[in-house]
Each structure stands twice: as structure tokens, then as C-alpha cells.
Residue frames as qw, qx, qy, qz and C-alpha x, y, z in Angstrom:
[[0.019, -0.890, -0.454, 0.042, -0.07, -0.01, 0.07],
 [0.296, -0.747, 0.100, 0.587, 2.90, 2.46, 0.75],
 [0.409, -0.065, 0.613, 0.673, 4.15, 1.80, -2.74],
 [0.137, 0.642, 0.677, 0.332, 0.74, 2.66, -4.27],
 [0.181, -0.919, -0.256, 0.239, 0.67, 5.83, -2.24],
 [0.374, -0.522, 0.340, 0.687, 4.15, 6.82, -3.38],
 [0.327, 0.208, 0.688, 0.613, 3.08, 6.33, -6.96],
 [0.024, -0.828, -0.538, -0.156, 0.19, 8.68, -6.22],
 [0.223, 0.652, -0.113, 0.716, 2.57, 11.29, -4.94],
 [0.602, -0.732, -0.019, -0.318, 1.85, 10.77, -1.26],
 [0.279, 0.554, -0.673, 0.403, 4.92, 10.75, 0.98],
 [0.505, -0.119, -0.827, 0.217, 5.23, 8.23, 3.74],
 [0.039, -0.098, -0.544, 0.833, 4.40, 10.70, 6.52],
 [0.519, 0.082, -0.044, -0.850, 1.10, 11.65, 4.89],
 [0.613, -0.032, -0.735, -0.288, 0.37, 7.95, 4.04],
 [0.363, -0.166, -0.820, 0.410, 0.67, 6.92, 7.82],
 [0.186, 0.128, 0.350, -0.909, -1.77, 9.92, 8.77],
 [0.475, -0.056, -0.476, -0.738, -4.42, 8.71, 6.36],
 [0.618, -0.034, 0.576, -0.534, -7.50, 6.94, 7.87],
 [0.365, 0.080, 0.885, 0.276, -8.75, 3.76, 6.21],
 [0.376, 0.755, 0.492, -0.214, -11.73, 5.72, 4.89],
 [0.154, 0.858, -0.229, -0.434, -9.45, 8.25, 3.29],
 [0.205, -0.366, 0.822, 0.386, -7.22, 5.55, 1.79],
 [0.418, 0.355, 0.833, 0.068, -10.25, 3.75, 0.37],
 [0.314, 0.866, 0.225, -0.316, -11.67, 7.07, -1.05],
 [0.002, -0.771, 0.464, 0.436, -8.27, 7.53, -2.80],
 [0.120, -0.289, 0.904, 0.291, -7.92, 4.01, -4.21],
 [0.465, 0.387, 0.788, -0.114, -11.54, 2.77, -4.87],
 [0.099, 0.173, 0.567, 0.800, -12.81, 3.56, -8.44],
 [0.266, 0.387, 0.452, -0.759, -15.62, 5.90, -8.42],
 [0.485, 0.595, 0.639, -0.043, -18.69, 6.02, -10.73],
 [0.411, 0.499, 0.353, 0.677, -19.06, 8.22, -13.76],
 [0.136, -0.113, -0.190, 0.966, -18.76, 11.95, -13.30],
 [0.224, 0.646, 0.559, -0.469, -21.90, 14.11, -12.79],
 [0.411, 0.519, 0.462, 0.590, -22.87, 15.61, -16.10],
 [0.172, -0.007, -0.136, 0.976, -22.57, 19.40, -16.15],
 [0.373, -0.385, -0.369, -0.759, -26.30, 19.94, -16.79],
 [0.694, -0.472, -0.544, 0.007, -27.19, 17.83, -13.71],
 [0.524, -0.183, -0.352, 0.754, -24.47, 19.62, -11.59],
 [0.007, -0.207, -0.065, -0.976, -25.85, 23.07, -12.58],
 [0.549, -0.463, -0.471, -0.512, -29.40, 21.98, -11.71],
 [0.692, -0.384, -0.508, 0.341, -28.18, 20.67, -8.22],
 [0.364, -0.083, -0.220, 0.901, -26.31, 23.96, -7.61],
 [0.233, -0.321, -0.196, -0.897, -29.43, 25.97, -8.52],
 [0.669, -0.452, -0.452, -0.380, -31.95, 23.77, -6.52],
 [0.792, -0.539, -0.204, 0.202, -29.62, 23.09, -3.49],
 [0.329, 0.760, -0.278, 0.487, -27.21, 26.06, -2.96],
 [0.628, -0.048, -0.562, 0.536, -24.69, 25.98, -0.30],
 [0.174, -0.305, -0.362, 0.863, -25.51, 29.52, 1.05],
 [0.196, 0.826, 0.527, -0.036, -28.39, 31.86, 0.76],
 [0.302, -0.099, 0.199, 0.927, -27.70, 34.97, -1.38],
 [0.356, 0.422, 0.118, -0.826, -29.90, 37.77, -2.75],
 [0.378, 0.239, -0.684, -0.577, -30.13, 35.77, -6.03],
 [0.444, -0.108, -0.875, -0.157, -31.60, 32.55, -4.29],
 [0.539, -0.631, -0.342, -0.440, -33.55, 33.99, -1.47]]
């Protein structure tokens, strides 16, 4: 695992600080990317912060 981390540019000190959850997030293949149209819709319908534009 340390070798895989090194190939990703993670130095040993950083590797040993990773939780198992963080390691799995880095090494587990993810699904397809969210299409831009769906991302824009999500941002419009579920904004992070309220602004004048979104109420």
C-alpha cells in the first residue's frame, strides 16, 4: 500500500496519517462523473449558502 501511495505522490508521513476511509476514497474507483447539466441543476436547487439571488 505504501508503494501505491508513493506512486500517487503521497509521501510516507502523509500515508501513515490517512484513515482507512481516506485511503479507500483515494484508491476505490468511483462511478461516472456528474454531467454538467445535472451539476448546474443541483447547484441551482440546493445552494450551499443563501444569497440575494436565491432567497
